[in-house]
C-alpha positions as CSV (number, residue, x, y, z in Angstrom):
1,X,125.6,128.6,92.2
2,X,128.9,130.3,92.2
3,X,128.9,133.2,94.6
4,X,130.8,135.4,92.1
5,X,128.2,134.9,89.5
6,X,125.0,135.4,91.5
7,X,124.9,139.1,90.4
8,X,124.6,138.0,86.8
9,X,121.6,135.8,87.3
10,X,119.0,136.4,84.4
11,X,116.2,137.4,86.8
12,X,118.4,139.9,88.7
13,X,119.7,141.3,85.4
14,X,116.1,141.7,84.1
15,X,115.1,143.5,87.3
16,X,118.1,145.8,87.2
17,X,117.5,146.6,83.5
18,X,113.8,147.5,84.1
19,X,114.8,149.6,87.1
20,X,117.5,151.4,85.1
21,X,115.1,152.1,82.2
22,X,112.3,153.3,84.6
23,X,114.7,155.6,86.4
24,X,116.0,157.0,83.1
25,X,112.4,157.5,82.0
26,X,111.6,159.3,85.2
27,X,114.7,161.5,85.1
28,X,114.0,162.4,81.5
29,X,110.4,163.5,82.2
30,X,111.7,165.4,85.3
31,X,114.3,167.2,83.2
32,X,111.9,167.9,80.4
33,X,109.4,169.4,82.8
34,X,112.1,171.6,84.5
35,X,113.3,172.8,81.1
36,X,109.7,173.5,79.9
37,X,109.0,175.4,83.2
38,X,112.2,177.5,82.7
39,X,111.2,178.4,79.1
40,X,107.7,179.5,80.3
41,X,109.3,181.8,82.9
42,X,111.5,183.3,80.1
43,X,108.5,183.8,77.9
44,X,106.6,185.6,80.7
45,X,109.7,187.7,81.7
46,X,110.5,189.0,78.3
47,X,106.9,189.0,76.9
48,X,107.8,186.7,74.0
49,X,105.3,184.9,71.8
50,X,104.7,181.4,73.4
51,X,104.1,179.8,70.0
52,X,107.7,180.6,68.9
53,X,109.3,179.1,72.0
54,X,107.0,176.4,73.2
55,X,105.9,174.8,69.9
56,X,106.0,171.2,71.2
57,X,103.4,170.1,73.7
58,X,104.6,168.3,76.8
59,X,101.9,165.6,76.7
60,X,102.7,164.6,73.1
61,X,106.4,164.1,74.0
62,X,105.6,162.2,77.1
63,X,103.1,160.0,75.3
64,X,105.5,159.1,72.5
65,X,108.3,158.5,75.0
66,X,106.0,156.3,77.0
67,X,105.2,154.2,74.0
68,X,108.8,153.8,73.1
69,X,109.7,152.8,76.7
70,X,106.8,150.3,76.6
71,X,108.1,148.7,73.4
72,X,111.6,148.5,74.9
73,X,110.3,146.8,78.1
74,X,108.2,144.4,76.0
75,X,111.3,143.5,74.0
76,X,113.4,143.0,77.1
77,X,110.7,140.8,78.7
78,X,110.3,138.8,75.5
79,X,114.0,138.1,75.2
80,X,114.1,137.2,78.8
81,X,111.2,134.7,78.6
82,X,112.6,133.2,75.4
83,X,116.1,132.8,77.0
84,X,114.7,131.1,80.1
85,X,112.5,128.7,78.0
86,X,115.5,127.9,75.9
87,X,117.7,127.1,78.9
88,X,114.9,125.1,80.5
89,X,114.3,123.1,77.3
90,X,118.0,122.4,77.0
91,X,118.2,121.1,80.5
92,X,115.1,118.9,80.0
93,X,116.4,117.5,76.7
94,X,119.8,116.8,78.3
95,X,118.0,115.0,81.1
96,X,115.9,113.1,78.6
97,X,118.9,111.9,76.6
98,X,120.6,110.7,79.8
99,X,117.6,108.9,81.2
100,X,115.6,107.6,78.2
101,X,118.2,104.8,77.9
102,X,116.7,103.3,81.0
103,X,113.4,102.8,79.1
104,X,115.2,101.0,76.3
105,X,117.7,99.1,78.5
106,X,115.0,97.1,80.4
107,X,113.6,95.2,77.4
108,X,117.1,94.8,75.8
109,X,118.4,93.3,79.1
110,X,115.4,91.0,79.2
111,X,116.0,89.9,75.6
112,X,119.7,89.2,76.3
113,X,118.8,87.0,79.3
114,X,116.4,84.9,77.2
115,X,118.8,84.5,74.4
116,X,121.6,83.4,76.8
117,X,119.2,80.9,78.3
118,X,118.6,79.5,74.8
119,X,122.4,79.1,74.3
120,X,123.2,77.5,77.6
121,X,120.2,75.1,78.2
122,X,118.2,72.6,76.2
123,X,114.6,73.7,76.7
124,X,111.5,71.7,75.8
125,X,109.0,73.1,73.3
126,X,106.6,74.6,75.8
127,X,109.4,76.5,77.6
128,X,110.8,77.7,74.2
129,X,107.4,79.0,73.2
130,X,106.9,80.7,76.5
131,X,110.2,82.5,76.3
132,X,109.7,83.4,72.7
133,X,106.4,84.9,73.7
134,X,108.1,87.0,76.4
135,X,110.8,88.1,73.9
136,X,108.1,89.2,71.4
137,X,106.5,91.2,74.1
138,X,109.8,92.9,74.9
139,X,110.3,93.7,71.2
140,X,106.8,95.2,71.2
141,X,107.7,97.3,74.2
142,X,110.8,98.6,72.3
143,X,108.7,99.2,69.3
144,X,106.2,101.2,71.4
145,X,108.9,103.3,73.0
146,X,110.2,104.2,69.5
147,X,106.7,104.9,68.4
148,X,106.3,107.3,71.3
149,X,109.2,109.4,70.1
150,X,108.0,109.2,66.4
151,X,104.5,110.2,67.4
152,X,105.5,112.9,69.7
153,X,105.7,115.6,67.1
154,X,102.2,114.6,65.7
155,X,100.7,114.6,69.2
156,X,102.4,118.0,70.0
157,X,100.7,119.5,67.0
158,X,97.3,118.4,68.3
159,X,96.4,117.4,64.7
160,X,96.9,113.7,65.3
161,X,94.7,111.9,62.8
162,X,93.9,108.7,64.6
163,X,91.2,106.1,64.1
164,X,88.5,106.9,66.7
165,X,86.1,104.0,67.5
166,X,83.2,103.9,69.9
167,X,84.5,101.5,72.6
168,X,83.7,100.4,76.1
169,X,86.5,101.8,78.2
170,X,86.1,99.2,80.9
171,X,86.5,96.3,78.4
172,X,89.4,98.1,76.7
173,X,91.2,98.5,80.1
174,X,90.5,94.9,81.1
175,X,91.8,93.6,77.8
176,X,94.9,95.7,78.0
177,X,95.6,94.4,81.5
178,X,95.1,90.8,80.4
179,X,97.4,91.2,77.4
180,X,100.2,92.8,79.5
181,X,99.8,91.0,82.8
182,X,103.3,89.6,82.5
183,X,104.6,93.2,82.9
184,X,102.9,93.5,86.2
185,X,103.3,90.1,87.8
186,X,104.4,91.4,91.2
187,X,101.6,94.0,91.4
188,X,98.0,94.0,92.6
189,X,95.8,95.7,90.0
190,X,92.1,95.9,90.6
191,X,89.5,97.3,88.1
192,X,86.2,98.5,89.6
193,X,83.1,99.7,87.8
194,X,80.7,101.2,90.3
195,X,77.9,101.8,87.8
196,X,78.2,98.3,86.4
197,X,77.3,99.8,83.0
198,X,79.2,100.4,79.8
199,X,81.5,103.3,79.5
200,X,81.1,104.1,75.8
201,X,83.4,106.7,74.3
202,X,85.1,107.3,71.0
203,X,88.8,106.6,71.4
204,X,91.9,105.8,69.4
205,X,92.7,102.5,70.9
206,X,96.4,102.6,70.3
207,X,96.6,106.1,72.0
208,X,94.4,105.0,74.9
209,X,96.5,101.9,75.5
210,X,99.6,104.2,75.5
211,X,97.9,106.3,78.2
212,X,97.1,103.2,80.3
213,X,100.6,101.9,79.9
214,X,102.2,105.1,81.0
215,X,99.9,105.6,84.0
216,X,100.2,102.0,85.3
217,X,103.9,101.8,84.6
218,X,104.5,105.1,86.5
219,X,102.5,103.7,89.5
220,X,104.7,100.6,89.5
221,X,108.0,102.4,89.0
222,X,107.6,105.1,91.6
223,X,106.6,102.6,94.3
224,X,108.6,101.4,97.3
225,X,105.9,99.0,98.7
226,X,106.5,95.3,98.7
227,X,103.5,94.8,96.5
228,X,102.6,97.8,94.3
229,X,98.8,98.3,94.3
230,X,96.8,100.1,91.7
231,X,93.0,100.6,91.9
232,X,91.4,101.6,88.7
233,X,87.9,103.0,89.3
234,X,85.3,104.0,86.7
235,X,82.8,106.7,87.7
236,X,79.9,108.3,85.9
237,X,78.7,111.7,86.6
238,X,76.0,113.8,84.9
239,X,78.3,115.6,82.4
240,X,81.5,113.6,82.5
241,X,83.1,110.3,82.9
242,X,86.1,109.7,85.2
243,X,88.7,107.0,85.4
244,X,90.8,107.1,88.6
245,X,94.2,105.4,89.0
246,X,95.0,105.3,92.7
247,X,98.3,103.8,93.8
248,X,100.3,103.2,97.1
249,X,103.5,104.7,95.7
250,X,105.9,107.3,96.8
251,X,103.5,110.2,96.3
252,X,104.0,113.7,94.8
253,X,105.0,116.9,96.6
254,X,102.6,119.8,96.4
255,X,105.1,121.9,94.5
256,X,105.5,119.2,91.9
257,X,101.8,118.6,91.1
258,X,101.5,121.2,88.3
259,X,104.9,120.5,86.8
260,X,104.8,116.7,86.3
261,X,102.9,117.0,83.0
262,X,105.5,119.2,81.4
263,X,107.6,117.8,78.5
264,X,110.9,116.2,79.8
265,X,110.1,117.1,83.4
266,X,111.1,114.7,86.1
267,X,110.5,115.0,89.8
268,X,113.7,115.7,91.8
269,X,117.2,116.8,90.7
270,X,117.4,116.9,86.9
271,X,121.1,116.0,87.1
272,X,120.4,112.9,89.2
273,X,121.4,110.0,87.0
274,X,119.4,107.6,89.2
275,X,116.1,109.2,88.1
276,X,114.0,106.7,86.1
277,X,112.0,107.5,83.1
278,X,112.2,109.7,80.1
279,X,110.2,112.7,81.3
280,X,107.7,112.1,78.4
281,X,105.3,109.7,80.0
282,X,102.9,112.1,81.8
283,X,103.3,114.7,79.1
284,X,102.1,112.1,76.5
285,X,99.3,111.1,78.9
286,X,98.0,114.7,79.1
287,X,98.4,115.2,75.4
288,X,96.5,112.0,74.6
289,X,93.7,113.1,77.0
290,X,93.4,116.5,75.2
291,X,93.2,114.7,71.8
292,X,90.2,112.9,73.3
293,X,88.7,116.2,74.5
294,X,89.6,115.4,78.1
295,X,92.2,116.1,80.7
296,X,94.2,114.3,83.5
297,X,94.6,115.7,87.0
298,X,96.9,114.5,89.7
299,X,96.3,114.5,93.4
300,X,98.5,113.3,96.3
301,X,98.4,113.7,100.1
302,X,102.2,114.1,100.0
303,X,105.4,112.2,99.9
304,X,104.9,108.5,100.8
305,X,101.1,108.7,100.7
306,X,100.4,107.5,97.2
307,X,98.9,109.3,94.2
308,X,95.7,109.5,92.2
309,X,95.6,110.3,88.5
310,X,92.1,110.9,87.1
311,X,91.2,110.9,83.5
312,X,88.2,113.1,83.0
313,X,86.2,112.8,79.7
314,X,83.0,114.6,78.7
315,X,79.9,112.4,78.9
316,X,79.1,110.7,75.6
317,X,75.4,111.3,76.1
């Protein structure tokens, strides 16, 4: 921050404004009491009728003045909060525009390589079908990214009218992994069900798969291990069901745990162009969990010690 501008920081200006208003309020009350005391002395000295000189009551004036000052303070605080949120939203959106291209660039680059391969080499039918399959999956990934943006407003409103179907979450997760295994070829992903029973819950399958994709993709992206590892564990408790996604990634700092679910928020310097992701993934994850009457909590032992994201849903019984 420029040293010559530190004095004009919004927080300092808010503090100075409140202090100035409080001081003015105090001085006005002090002046009013002094004037009122002087008038009382004159009344007693010259034996005047108090009702003719001291018609207004001090407590009424002070009460009205206090209400007015309270309204002014509320207005100042409201303007300050709105201004800070506007500035923060602008920064997050700027960061989102700069970094969301990474989410789109990966499948586009993949498609370009496959098409160049078709142009340069004569491939047999099996290879062509294999590459076409990969290209279709990349197209689906692009379509999903676009759908994320288009569905963001609906999800934000919490009035998303999805098709909720009673499903076994273990089978849905396993099927999702099988259908997308090509995206996680260099990863070790294990799915455990300690209860060995069905995890039945009403879900919108497309939204639930979006949640899975974001959690698993994040665990792979933010991972410096030779082989990213994700353990997905299903646990049943008396009043809730829990799905834990534990990874061996870069971990999360304690001061970041509560911030990572905010819209457009990214860990680290928001102006760092090397940051990956759009800042929407975990926000969408939390929003989807709320639509399903659940929540997602994050835990980490610190930087370099991996993370655990737990989806907690109320028991269906």
